[in-house]
C-alpha positions, 0 to 999 in steps of 0.5 A, a space after each residue: 558434891 563428891 571430892 575424889 583424890 588421885 595420886 600419880 607418880 611422874 618421875 620423882 614428883 608426886 602429882 595429886 589430882 582433885 576431881 570436883 563433881 557438882 550435882 544438882 541444877 547448877 549446870 548452865 544450859 547451853 540453850 539458855 546461853 544461846 538465848 541470852 546472846 545478843 543478836 543485834 547491835 541494839 541488843 548489845 548496847 541495851 546492856 549498858 543502859 544506866 540504872 534507873 536509880 542513877 536518874 534524877 527522881 523528882 520525888 526525891 526533891 523536897 516540896 516547897 511548903 509554906 514554911 519554906 516561903 516564909 524563910 529569907 531569900 538567902 536561906 532559900 537560895 542556899 537550900 536550892 544550891 544544896 539540892 542542886 549539889 545532891 542532884 549532881 551527885 546522883 547523876 554524876 558519871 551517867 551520860 543521860 544525867 538531867 540538869 535543872 534549867 533555871 528560867 529567866 524572868 519575862 516581862 510579858 508575864 506582867 501582862 497576865 491579868 491575874 498576876 499583874 497587880 503583884 508580879 515584878 522583877 527581883 533585884 536578886 537576878 533574872 532567875 527570880 521574881 518578886 511578889 509585891 504582896 508577900 514582899 519576897 523573892 522566889 525562883 523563876 518560872 511561869 509554873 512557879 509564878 502560878 504555884 506561888 499565886 495558889 499558895 495560902 500565904 499569897 491568898 492571905 496577902 492578896 486579901 489584906 496586903 501587909 503594907 497597904 496601911 503602912 504606906 498611907 502613914 509613910 507618904 510624905 505630906 510636905 509640898 512646897 519650897 525646900 531649903 538645903 541649909 548650910 552649916 555655920 562654922 566658927 572662924 578658928 583653926 579648928 573650924 568647929 560648928 557654931 551652934 549659936 548661929 542656927 537659931 538666928 538662921 532659922 528666924 531669918 528663914 521663917 520670916 522669909 516664908 520657908 516651910 521646909 529645910 534639908 539638913 546635912 546635905 551637900 550644901 550643908 557640908 554633911 560629909 565634912 562633919 563627924 557622926 557626932 556633929 551630924 547628930 548634934 546639928 540635926 538635934 538643934 534643927 529639929 528642936 528649933 524648927 518644932 517651935 517655928 513649924 518648919 518641916 525638917 528633912 535630913 541627909 544621912 548618906 555619903 558615909 560608911 554603911 555602918 555610920 549611915 545606919 547609925 544616923 538612920 536610927 538617930 534620925 528616927 529617934 529625933 523624929 524628922 519628917 523624912 530621910 534623904 540618902 546619897 549613895 556610898 561615895 567610895 563603893 559606888 553602886 554599879 547600877 540602879 539595882 545595886 542602889 536599890 539594895 543599898 537603900 533597902 539595907 538602910 530602910 531596915 533601920 529607918 522605921 516608918 520614916 519616908 525615904 528619898 534619894 538625892 540624884 546629884 550626878 555632878 557631885 556623886 559621879 553616879 548617873 543612871 536611869 531614874 525611870 528604871 530605878 523607880 520602876 524596880 524599887 516599887 514594892 522593894 522598899 515600902 517607905 521609899 517615897 521619891 527623889 530630889 532631882 539635881 541635874 538641870 535637865 527639865 525634860 528628863 525630870 518631868 518624865 520621871 515626875 510623871 512616871 508614878 505621881 501617886 506614889 512618888 514625889 519628885 523635887 526639882 533641885 535646881 534654881 535655874 529650873 524653878 519656873 519650868 518646874 512650876 509650869 510643868 506641874 511640880 509641887 516640890 522644888 528645892 533651891 540653894 537660892 532659898 538661903 539668900 533670896 527666898 522671897 524671889 523664889 516664892 514670887 515665881 511660884 505665886 505668880 505662876 499660880 495666879 497666871 502672871 507669867 511675865 512677872 514669874 519670868 522676870 523673877 526667874 531671870 533675876 534669880 538666875 542672874 544673881 546665882 550665876 554671878 555668885 557662882 562665878 566667884 568660886 565653888 558652889 558652897 563657899 561662894 553661896 555662904 559668902 553671898 549669905 554673909 553679905 545678904 543676911 548679915 549672918 557670918 556664914 562665910 566660913 567653910 571646913 577644910 579641905 574646902 577653901 573659903 572666898 578671899 576677902 578681896 573677892 568678897 568685896 567684888 561680890 558685894 559690889 556685883 550684888 549691889 549692881 544687880 539690885 540684890 542688896 
């Protein structure tokens, strides 16, 4: 390149002109420019096509590995969100950017023979599926289902399902009449628990043929007891019932979650036969999936003990479809074994009981429905009347077993009449405890505040009515 300078005088100013001479092949060829000039609108807009690097490259995504499958769902969901943000950053600002489509779970997938034994819906949402053998949730999609089925981990669990041996140990053996026991209190201002009355109370139940009890439930005023009281009451019942051969179940729900977990750990150490759960009575579950999450959280602290849920809409103000509940909890909680159904709706209870009788046991939890429950094939019945008239309840079961239908009907009629009259004198718990003090001669009529006990004058009327019916 040569640079030449030339000076010219223009009036008083001197102007310096610089000439640049560019040599070589750097000059543009006019013919080449013409060739590159777009001739059509299509050629023009082809210049604005995005770079291939800005498009989503599937090879950039990390492959799902066995290590990935073993991680908890929360970590895997977090990882998916991170991947999603990376894809967004790559495709940001381009009109042809691709977005990942999350496929929803479809029930018809369960009809495929190869996946039917292990596939089910996930409690974590409709964009996930649950493997019953691997006990994990995975992102949804038909291709993802088959991809998981071909993984080594799933094949191992298909050959030896991890929970198969555990479930056999966890299935609750108890069948028969279950008595929800009351909690005795001292007649004082403090109304402390009267532990001395528990032993004669157990002797009465044993003499009447009761083989199973439920401690700290609604009738036992479990929600009115402190955590330390609930523990101590359970310890008394377990120690004394071991001597008598009575099966013990304990209700640990109806409290803050941390307290429920503490009671669960204590129940496991105490060695109860089964655990019963009421829902959180303050933060009530919104639906049956919320309830499953709650039970699943508690089950992490219950070891191999069987868990039942007490469905009691009148007390919990929580009514939901128990069929959907049992279908969706299958495979989610291995130790979940059944329900106590306290609704009085025999037809609904029967339909739930027949849903999966090999896996779930369903207790009929009302006194008025005992005859219908036994006639419908129920092997487990819970009744408040077992605290007062256990022989009458036992008579209903034995008469139905022997085909003495008229005798069973007569026993059910007398039982219903007695319970109806007792509840006419007050709320369920104080009225039943008052009737117990009359029939059993044990001073059980005291209830804890804020519940109000039966007035002395009402107690006299109840005694006269029970004598008139023929109970005493």
